Each structure stands twice: as structure tokens, then as C-alpha cells.
C-alpha positions as CSV (number, residue, x, y, z in Angstrom):
1,M,-112.3,-100.0,-96.6
2,N,-115.9,-99.4,-95.7
3,S,-118.1,-100.4,-99.0
4,S,-119.6,-97.2,-100.7
5,N,-123.0,-98.3,-99.4
6,T,-122.0,-98.1,-95.5
7,N,-119.3,-94.9,-95.9
8,K,-122.9,-93.4,-97.5
9,R,-125.0,-94.8,-94.6
10,L,-122.8,-93.5,-92.0
11,K,-122.3,-89.9,-93.4
12,E,-126.2,-90.0,-93.4
13,K,-126.0,-90.7,-89.7
14,V,-123.4,-88.0,-89.3
15,A,-125.5,-85.7,-90.4
16,K,-128.4,-86.2,-88.2
17,L,-125.8,-86.0,-85.1
18,P,-126.9,-83.3,-82.6
19,Q,-124.4,-80.0,-82.5
20,V,-123.9,-80.9,-78.5
21,P,-121.5,-82.3,-76.0
22,G,-121.5,-85.9,-75.7
23,S,-119.4,-89.2,-76.0
24,Y,-119.7,-91.3,-79.4
25,I,-119.4,-95.0,-79.8
26,F,-118.2,-96.7,-83.0
27,K,-118.8,-100.3,-83.6
28,D,-118.3,-102.9,-86.2
29,K,-119.9,-105.2,-88.4
30,D,-120.2,-107.7,-85.5
31,R,-121.8,-105.1,-83.1
32,R,-118.4,-104.6,-80.9
33,V,-117.2,-101.5,-79.2
34,I,-114.2,-100.6,-81.3
35,Y,-113.7,-96.9,-80.2
36,V,-115.0,-95.1,-78.0
37,G,-114.5,-90.6,-78.0
38,K,-115.7,-87.2,-76.5
39,A,-116.9,-84.3,-78.7
40,N,-117.8,-80.7,-77.5
41,N,-119.9,-80.6,-81.0
42,L,-120.6,-84.7,-81.2
43,R,-121.6,-84.0,-85.0
44,S,-118.6,-81.8,-86.2
45,R,-116.3,-84.4,-84.3
46,V,-117.5,-87.5,-85.5
47,G,-117.6,-85.6,-89.1
48,S,-114.0,-85.8,-89.2
49,Y,-113.4,-88.9,-89.2
50,F,-115.3,-89.0,-92.8
51,R,-114.3,-85.9,-94.0
52,I,-110.5,-86.0,-93.8
53,D,-108.0,-86.6,-96.2
54,L,-106.6,-89.8,-93.9
55,D,-103.4,-91.5,-94.7
56,T,-104.1,-95.1,-95.7
57,G,-101.5,-96.5,-93.3
58,S,-102.4,-94.7,-90.2
59,K,-104.2,-96.4,-87.5
60,T,-107.0,-93.9,-87.9
61,A,-107.8,-95.1,-91.3
62,A,-107.3,-98.8,-90.0
63,L,-110.2,-97.7,-87.2
64,V,-112.3,-95.7,-89.8
65,S,-111.9,-99.0,-92.4
66,K,-113.8,-101.0,-89.4
67,I,-116.5,-98.8,-88.7
68,N,-120.2,-100.1,-89.2
69,D,-122.4,-98.4,-87.3
70,I,-122.3,-95.3,-84.8
71,G,-123.9,-94.7,-81.6
72,F,-123.7,-92.1,-79.1
73,I,-124.8,-90.4,-75.7
74,E,-125.4,-87.0,-75.2
75,V,-124.2,-84.9,-72.0
76,A,-124.8,-81.6,-70.7
77,S,-121.5,-80.4,-70.5
78,E,-118.0,-80.9,-71.8
79,F,-117.0,-81.8,-68.1
80,E,-119.5,-84.9,-68.3
81,A,-118.4,-85.8,-71.9
82,L,-114.8,-86.2,-70.5
83,I,-116.0,-88.4,-67.7
84,L,-118.2,-90.8,-69.4
85,E,-115.9,-91.1,-72.2
86,A,-113.8,-92.7,-69.1
87,E,-116.6,-94.9,-68.1
88,L,-117.5,-96.0,-71.1
89,I,-113.9,-96.7,-72.1
90,K,-113.4,-99.0,-68.7
91,K,-116.8,-100.6,-69.8
92,Y,-115.9,-101.6,-73.1
93,K,-112.2,-101.9,-73.3
94,P,-112.2,-100.9,-77.4
95,R,-109.7,-102.0,-79.5
96,Y,-108.6,-98.7,-80.6
97,N,-108.6,-96.9,-77.7
98,I,-105.6,-98.7,-76.9
99,V,-103.8,-98.8,-80.4
100,L,-104.4,-95.0,-81.1
101,K,-103.0,-93.8,-77.7
102,D,-99.7,-92.1,-77.6
103,D,-99.1,-92.7,-73.9
104,R,-97.9,-96.2,-72.2
105,S,-101.2,-96.8,-69.9
106,Y,-104.5,-94.6,-69.1
107,L,-104.2,-91.8,-66.4
108,Y,-106.1,-91.5,-63.2
109,I,-106.8,-88.6,-61.1
110,V,-105.5,-90.0,-57.4
111,I,-106.5,-88.3,-53.9
112,R,-103.6,-89.1,-52.3
113,N,-102.9,-88.5,-48.5
114,E,-99.6,-87.4,-47.1
115,I,-97.9,-86.2,-44.0
116,V,-96.5,-82.7,-44.0
117,K,-95.2,-80.3,-41.6
118,I,-96.9,-77.2,-40.9
119,S,-94.5,-75.1,-38.0
120,G,-93.0,-78.4,-36.7
121,I,-96.7,-80.2,-36.2
122,K,-97.4,-83.2,-38.7
123,Y,-100.6,-83.5,-40.7
124,K,-102.1,-86.1,-42.8
125,L,-102.8,-83.6,-45.9
126,P,-104.3,-84.6,-49.2
127,K,-103.3,-83.8,-52.7
128,V,-104.5,-84.0,-55.8
129,I,-102.5,-85.7,-58.7
130,T,-102.3,-87.6,-61.8
131,A,-100.9,-91.2,-62.0
132,R,-100.9,-94.3,-64.1
133,K,-102.2,-97.6,-62.9
134,T,-98.1,-98.8,-62.0
135,E,-97.8,-95.7,-59.8
136,I,-101.1,-95.7,-57.3
137,L,-100.5,-96.6,-53.9
138,K,-102.0,-98.3,-51.2
139,G,-104.7,-96.1,-49.6
140,D,-105.0,-93.6,-52.4
141,I,-108.5,-93.0,-54.0
142,T,-108.9,-93.4,-57.5
143,F,-111.0,-92.0,-60.3
144,G,-110.7,-93.0,-63.6
145,P,-109.1,-94.6,-65.8
146,F,-109.1,-92.0,-68.2
147,P,-108.0,-92.1,-72.2
148,N,-104.9,-89.5,-71.8
149,A,-103.0,-86.6,-70.6
150,T,-105.6,-84.1,-72.2
151,V,-108.5,-85.4,-70.6
152,V,-107.2,-85.1,-67.5
153,K,-106.0,-81.6,-68.0
154,S,-109.5,-80.5,-68.7
155,I,-110.9,-82.0,-65.9
156,F,-107.7,-80.5,-63.7
157,R,-108.8,-76.9,-65.2
158,I,-112.5,-77.1,-64.5
159,L,-112.0,-78.4,-60.8
160,R,-109.2,-75.8,-60.1
161,E,-111.8,-73.1,-61.3
162,V,-113.9,-74.3,-59.0
163,V,-112.2,-75.6,-56.0
164,P,-108.2,-75.3,-56.1
165,F,-106.0,-77.8,-54.5
166,R,-102.4,-78.9,-54.0
167,D,-100.5,-80.9,-56.6
168,C,-96.8,-80.5,-55.1
169,S,-94.4,-83.1,-53.4
170,V,-93.5,-83.3,-49.6
171,G,-90.2,-81.5,-50.6
172,K,-91.8,-78.7,-52.5
173,F,-94.6,-78.1,-49.7
174,T,-91.9,-78.3,-47.2
175,R,-89.8,-75.4,-48.9
176,Y,-92.4,-72.9,-49.1
177,E,-93.5,-73.8,-45.7
178,R,-90.4,-72.4,-44.3
179,L,-90.7,-69.6,-46.5
180,S,-93.8,-68.8,-45.3
181,S,-95.0,-67.5,-48.5
182,P,-96.5,-69.6,-51.3
183,C,-95.3,-71.2,-54.8
184,L,-96.6,-69.6,-58.1
185,W,-99.7,-71.8,-58.1
186,G,-100.6,-70.5,-54.5
187,H,-100.1,-66.7,-55.9
188,L,-102.7,-67.4,-58.8
189,G,-105.6,-68.8,-56.7
190,V,-105.3,-72.6,-58.0
191,C,-103.9,-74.1,-54.8
192,P,-104.8,-72.3,-51.6
193,A,-101.5,-72.7,-50.2
194,P,-102.0,-74.9,-46.9
195,C,-98.6,-74.8,-46.8
196,T,-98.4,-70.7,-45.3
197,T,-101.5,-71.4,-42.9
198,K,-102.2,-73.0,-39.8
199,D,-106.1,-73.9,-40.1
200,I,-106.1,-76.3,-42.7
201,T,-110.1,-77.5,-42.3
202,L,-111.0,-75.6,-44.9
203,Y,-108.5,-76.7,-47.2
204,R,-109.6,-80.3,-46.2
205,K,-113.2,-79.4,-46.6
206,N,-112.1,-78.4,-50.6
207,I,-110.8,-82.1,-51.0
208,T,-114.2,-83.7,-50.0
209,Y,-115.6,-80.9,-52.4
210,V,-113.5,-82.5,-55.4
211,K,-114.3,-85.9,-54.4
212,K,-118.3,-85.1,-54.6
213,I,-117.9,-83.1,-58.3
214,L,-115.8,-86.3,-59.4
215,L,-118.8,-88.8,-58.2
216,G,-121.3,-86.9,-59.9
217,K,-123.0,-85.3,-56.2
218,V,-122.7,-81.3,-57.5
219,P,-126.5,-80.7,-56.6
220,K,-126.4,-82.4,-53.4
221,L,-123.0,-80.6,-52.8
222,I,-124.5,-77.3,-53.7
223,L,-127.5,-77.5,-51.0
224,E,-125.1,-78.3,-48.4
225,L,-123.0,-75.0,-49.0
226,E,-126.3,-72.8,-49.6
227,S,-127.5,-74.6,-46.2
228,E,-124.2,-73.7,-44.6
229,M,-124.0,-69.9,-45.7
230,K,-127.5,-69.6,-44.7
231,N,-126.7,-70.6,-41.2
232,L,-123.7,-68.8,-41.1
233,S,-125.6,-65.3,-41.9
234,R,-128.2,-66.3,-39.3
235,Q,-125.3,-66.5,-37.2
236,Q,-124.4,-62.7,-38.1
237,D,-120.6,-64.8,-39.0
238,F,-120.6,-62.7,-42.0
239,E,-117.1,-63.1,-43.0
240,K,-117.6,-66.9,-43.0
241,A,-121.1,-66.3,-45.2
242,A,-119.2,-64.8,-47.7
243,E,-116.5,-67.4,-48.0
244,Y,-119.2,-70.1,-49.0
245,R,-120.9,-67.6,-51.3
246,N,-117.7,-66.8,-53.2
247,L,-117.0,-70.5,-53.4
248,L,-120.6,-71.3,-54.8
249,S,-120.3,-68.5,-57.4
250,R,-117.3,-70.5,-58.7
251,F,-119.9,-73.9,-59.0
252,S,-121.6,-72.0,-62.0
253,Y,-119.9,-73.9,-64.6
254,L,-121.2,-77.1,-63.0
255,K,-124.3,-75.7,-61.4
256,Q,-126.2,-77.0,-63.8
257,G,-125.1,-80.6,-62.2
258,V,-122.7,-83.3,-63.4
259,R,-124.3,-86.3,-63.3
260,E,-123.1,-89.9,-62.7
261,A,-121.5,-91.4,-66.1
262,E,-123.6,-94.8,-65.0
263,E,-126.8,-92.7,-65.1
264,Y,-126.0,-92.0,-68.9
265,I,-125.4,-95.3,-69.8
266,D,-128.2,-96.6,-68.0
267,N,-130.4,-94.3,-69.7
268,P,-128.6,-92.8,-73.0
269,Y,-131.8,-90.3,-73.6
270,L,-131.6,-88.6,-70.1
271,V,-130.6,-85.5,-71.3
272,E,-134.0,-85.8,-73.7
273,D,-135.8,-86.8,-70.4
274,L,-134.0,-83.9,-68.7
275,N,-135.1,-81.2,-71.6
276,K,-138.7,-82.7,-71.0
277,K,-139.1,-82.1,-67.6
278,A,-137.8,-79.0,-67.4
279,L,-140.5,-77.8,-69.8
280,E,-143.2,-79.3,-67.9
281,E,-141.9,-77.6,-64.6
282,I,-141.7,-74.2,-66.8
283,K,-145.2,-74.8,-67.6
284,E,-146.2,-75.5,-64.0
285,F,-144.5,-72.6,-62.8
286,L,-145.8,-70.1,-64.4
287,N,-149.1,-72.1,-65.1
288,L,-149.0,-72.0,-68.6
289,N,-151.5,-73.3,-71.2
290,K,-149.3,-75.2,-73.2
291,T,-145.8,-76.7,-73.4
292,P,-143.3,-73.8,-74.2
293,N,-141.3,-75.4,-77.1
294,R,-139.6,-72.3,-78.2
295,I,-138.4,-69.8,-75.5
296,E,-136.8,-66.6,-76.3
297,C,-134.5,-64.6,-73.9
298,Y,-133.5,-61.2,-74.1
299,D,-131.1,-59.0,-72.5
300,I,-129.2,-55.6,-73.1
301,S,-125.6,-54.9,-72.9
302,N,-124.0,-51.2,-72.7
303,I,-121.7,-48.8,-71.3
304,S,-123.3,-45.4,-70.5
305,G,-125.6,-46.1,-73.7
306,K,-122.8,-46.6,-76.1
307,E,-122.2,-49.1,-78.5
308,A,-125.3,-50.7,-76.9
309,V,-126.7,-54.1,-78.4
310,G,-129.4,-56.4,-78.0
311,S,-129.7,-60.4,-77.7
312,M,-131.8,-63.2,-78.3
313,V,-131.0,-66.6,-77.2
314,V,-133.6,-69.7,-77.7
315,A,-134.0,-73.2,-76.4
316,T,-136.2,-75.5,-79.0
317,K,-138.0,-78.4,-77.0
318,G,-136.2,-77.4,-74.0
319,K,-132.8,-77.7,-75.8
320,I,-130.2,-74.5,-76.3
321,D,-130.3,-73.8,-80.1
322,K,-127.5,-71.5,-81.1
323,K,-128.4,-71.7,-85.0
324,E,-131.6,-69.6,-83.5
325,Y,-129.5,-67.0,-81.4
326,R,-129.9,-63.2,-83.1
327,R,-128.2,-60.0,-81.8
328,F,-129.5,-56.5,-82.3
329,K,-127.7,-53.2,-82.5
330,V,-129.6,-50.3,-80.5
331,K,-130.5,-47.8,-83.4
332,F,-132.7,-45.2,-81.7
333,K,-131.3,-45.1,-78.1
334,K,-127.9,-43.3,-77.0
335,T,-128.4,-42.8,-73.5
336,P,-128.6,-45.9,-70.8
337,D,-131.7,-46.4,-70.8
338,D,-132.7,-50.3,-70.6
339,F,-136.5,-49.7,-70.8
340,S,-136.5,-47.9,-74.2
341,M,-133.7,-50.5,-75.5
342,I,-135.4,-53.2,-74.4
343,Y,-138.5,-51.7,-75.9
344,E,-136.9,-51.1,-79.4
345,I,-135.3,-54.8,-79.5
346,L,-138.5,-56.7,-78.6
347,S,-140.5,-54.5,-81.2
348,R,-137.9,-55.0,-84.2
349,R,-137.9,-58.7,-83.4
350,L,-141.5,-59.2,-82.9
351,K,-142.6,-56.9,-85.9
352,R,-140.0,-59.6,-88.2
353,G,-142.4,-62.4,-87.0
354,S,-145.4,-60.4,-88.1
355,R,-147.4,-62.3,-90.7
356,E,-148.2,-58.5,-92.2
357,V,-144.6,-57.7,-93.0
358,K,-143.7,-58.4,-96.6
359,G,-140.3,-59.2,-98.1
360,I,-138.4,-60.5,-95.1
361,T,-138.2,-64.2,-93.7
362,R,-140.5,-64.7,-90.9
363,W,-139.1,-65.7,-87.7
364,L,-141.1,-68.5,-85.7
365,D,-143.0,-67.2,-82.4
366,P,-141.9,-67.8,-78.7
367,D,-144.0,-69.7,-76.7
368,L,-142.4,-68.2,-73.5
369,I,-140.3,-64.9,-73.9
370,I,-137.9,-64.4,-70.6
371,V,-136.5,-61.1,-69.9
372,D,-133.0,-60.4,-67.9
373,G,-134.2,-58.4,-65.4
374,G,-137.5,-57.5,-63.2
375,A,-140.1,-55.0,-63.2
376,P,-139.0,-52.3,-65.2
377,Q,-137.8,-54.5,-68.0
378,V,-140.9,-57.1,-67.7
379,S,-142.6,-53.8,-68.0
380,A,-141.2,-52.9,-71.6
381,V,-141.9,-56.0,-72.8
382,S,-145.3,-55.8,-71.8
383,E,-145.8,-52.6,-73.5
384,V,-144.4,-54.2,-76.9
385,L,-147.0,-57.1,-76.5
386,K,-150.2,-55.3,-75.9
387,E,-149.0,-52.3,-79.0
388,L,-148.5,-55.1,-81.5
389,N,-151.2,-57.5,-80.3
390,F,-149.4,-60.5,-79.1
391,N,-150.4,-62.9,-76.6
392,I,-147.2,-64.5,-75.7
393,P,-146.5,-65.5,-71.9
394,L,-143.8,-63.4,-70.1
395,V,-141.5,-63.7,-67.3
396,G,-138.3,-61.7,-66.1
397,L,-135.6,-63.2,-64.3
398,A,-134.0,-61.0,-61.3
399,K,-130.5,-62.1,-60.8
400,K,-130.0,-61.0,-56.9
401,F,-132.3,-63.5,-55.8
402,E,-133.2,-65.7,-59.0
403,T,-136.9,-64.5,-58.7
404,L,-139.0,-64.7,-61.4
405,I,-141.1,-61.6,-62.1
406,Q,-145.0,-61.9,-63.6
407,K,-147.5,-59.0,-64.9
408,D,-150.3,-59.6,-62.3
409,G,-152.8,-56.8,-63.6
410,D,-151.9,-53.4,-62.6
411,G,-148.9,-54.6,-60.6
412,F,-146.2,-57.4,-60.5
413,K,-145.5,-60.7,-59.1
414,S,-142.4,-62.5,-57.5
415,L,-141.9,-66.3,-57.8
416,K,-139.2,-68.2,-56.2
417,F,-138.6,-71.9,-56.7
418,S,-135.6,-74.0,-56.2
419,E,-132.5,-73.5,-58.6
420,E,-132.2,-77.4,-58.8
421,K,-135.5,-77.8,-60.5
422,E,-134.9,-78.4,-64.3
423,G,-137.1,-75.6,-65.0
424,M,-135.5,-72.9,-63.2
425,K,-132.1,-74.8,-64.4
426,L,-133.1,-73.9,-67.6
427,I,-134.5,-70.1,-67.4
428,I,-130.9,-69.1,-65.7
429,R,-128.9,-71.1,-68.4
430,L,-130.9,-69.3,-70.9
431,R,-130.3,-65.8,-68.7
432,N,-126.6,-66.7,-68.7
433,E,-126.3,-67.4,-72.7
434,S,-128.5,-64.0,-73.4
435,H,-126.0,-62.3,-71.0
436,R,-123.2,-64.0,-72.5
437,F,-124.2,-63.4,-76.3
438,A,-125.4,-59.9,-75.4
439,Q,-121.5,-59.1,-74.2
440,R,-119.5,-60.7,-77.0
441,Y,-121.6,-58.6,-79.5
442,H,-120.6,-55.4,-77.2
443,H,-117.1,-56.2,-76.8
444,L,-117.1,-56.7,-80.6
445,L,-118.7,-53.2,-81.8
446,R,-116.7,-51.4,-78.9
447,S,-113.1,-53.2,-80.4
448,K,-114.4,-51.7,-83.8
449,F,-115.4,-48.5,-82.2
450,L,-111.9,-48.0,-80.8
451,G,-110.0,-49.5,-83.5
452,V,-108.2,-52.2,-81.7
């Protein structure tokens, strides 16, 4: 086993790991990479190796005994952590990734063209499947290898939420084509059921989207889809434009951008650099005097004023900071009135941050306040800031066109920037987080009220 000094040093290193998605790398005393893993929370996952009571005869215990150093690469999402883990394993071929895996060999995601018949006409129709190296055929497009079936299932789940695809055999495809009815996956919407349609052009486009997502080309793909949607609208083909709009809405999970694993390998500090860039862009967008190191975003959730709640989510130095999140139960307004509710929430929060209030823990002042909404919400927060004598920059984010709203004298001005800018990505993510956090608390209170 490791010496007590090494163990102590490693545990101290684990305690400093960020609680974010990423890939972790274990090295031995000769600096060789012996294991690569992925985590939604790096500190929690890596810490589990040193907290649990391991069976001294287990393969995991053998791994832990060889760990002399820990490295990590932070990424932006669970999906990127999955992809990066696979690339790092392919690059380093760590000994214990081979020893600890349960499967006979690594899995690949495969796009395979097959000849199928639709209404008696032969078509070359791709499908997306998983396969081991020995099962890959000539002409297959492969992504991977991935460490185990769990990783591949996670990637499949995320992909299918965005772009449905088929994974059936030719025999199954033929059976349902004859029935003129989709299988269960088709009914559930995770397969577009090309077996029941004569127009397979859109399906082939879906496969192109899958390729681009797995190659990390999401930002470029979103721009292409937005351009096509606008062209269709200009041509007044609103039905097809709506299809593209719906497709874009399903990209919400990936809209932060899926970057190629090589980008993270080439620059392990990529996320930190992007966070810094986001703050610089926000400073430029809003013409701020200083970089907004602490950003707070607020939202209200209620149904007809019932069980109304407010949320505060925080980004510190460009990074989502969940330990700073706060939630508020609206006390004084029982009818639907977002103006009064946001006014109440901000009043209570800013008083909590005031140096004049005694007997309670003071919260740090924000460098920027974002409110979910347009002119009415911005106006309410402006009133609070004025009454409490706070000089804090403020902006609203109007959902319809993701437009920034600022006070401009006695009126308001709208600012529109590309959603592919890192600054806008951060603002939109904060707004989405505040909405999610408020809804979660509202649902909790509703459940208690209804006794469920």
C-alpha cells in the first residue's frame, strides 16, 4: 500500500479538487498513467477511492496502492467527460483500465450503412449501434473506443434526446415496414421510424448531426440549423422552419458546446480560459467598469401566486458556484405579480448583504445582477437598488429572443449578441439554472401543500 505520507498528500490533493465534471488521471511513482476515469463531480468521485474500506485482495485496492499522483482535466459537461475519458484511455492505454473492466473489449459507437427496402425500393440507410472491435465491418464509421457499456449507454441516451436514430437489424426494419407501423422505439420518439416513411432525407440529415456531435462540432452545427430555419421562414415555409426550431430546442443540453477531446488534452486549462473569456465578454457587452467576478441571477416560480418562490444562482469567476445558491419563499404576495415578488426577493437578499444589518451572516455583494425577464423585472430590481442605495450593474434576459435588457435613463435598451459567444453562453446558463432551481423549490412546496 502507499506510505502514510503519500496517502496524506493524496487526500490533501483530493480535498482541493473542484466539484465539476471532468476526467481524472492516476499516475504511479514513475509518472506513468495507470488509470483514467470520468466523473460528474471530480472531488466526490476521486475521493471515493480513498474513503471506502477496500477489500485488500481486490483489483481496485491494487490500483489504489500504486497511485502516487492525481491529475485532472475539467470539462463543461457530463457528455464531454465521457468523450474525453475515451480519448485519454486510447492515448495512454492505462494498465488498470484493462485490468478493472468487466467487458471483453472496448466498445465503439458505429454508424453503419445498410441496404433496406421501403415500398419495394432499395435504399442505403445508416443506423447507429455499438460494436466491439471484432464486430466492426469495412465501411463502418467508428467513434471510440469507450471504456465500458455504461459509458456508451450514457452517450446514446444524450444523443437520442437530441437527434433520434435507428439501431435495428434489417430483419426488424423489414417487419415493421410491412406493418406500416413503427416499433416501440418509434412510438417513444427515440427513433424517427424511417421504416414508415418514403422520405428519408431528414433521417439522413439526423445521422449527419450525430456525426458532428460526436466530433465536437456542435456550435457550428447550431449555426447551420439556425441559418436554415431563417431561410425557410423567409421563404414562408413555416412548417419546415418549425421542424428546425423544434430540433434546435432539443439541443439545449449541448448548447454550451461540445468540444473535441483533443482541445482539452492540448489545453487542460481550457475551461478556466473559457470562463475568463466569458467574463471579459460580459464586461464588454454591458460596458462595465470591472470584471464581474461574482454574478447573481434571479427567477420567480409560482402557479397563480400559490407557493411562490424565488431563486438565486451564482457564478464565481465565471464558474457555476452551487454552494452559493439560495432560495426564497415569497412571504407577502399571494397573487400573481412578478414585479412585487422579484422586488421582495431582491430586497431581502440585498439587506442580507448590507453591513448595517446586525446578527446575521453577511453575503458577499454581487458585481452583476441578472434577472430572468424583461423591462418589468429590471424595473423592479432597479427600484430595490435605488431604495437600498446599491450601485450594482443590472441586466434582464428576455427569453423570446435571448435579448439583454438594460435601464437607459427613464427607459430601456435592448442588446443582442450571438448565443455562441462565451459571455452569452454563461448568461443563458445562469438564467436556465435559476429557472430550474426555482421550479424545483416550487414543486417541493407544492408537494408538501398537497400532501404528496
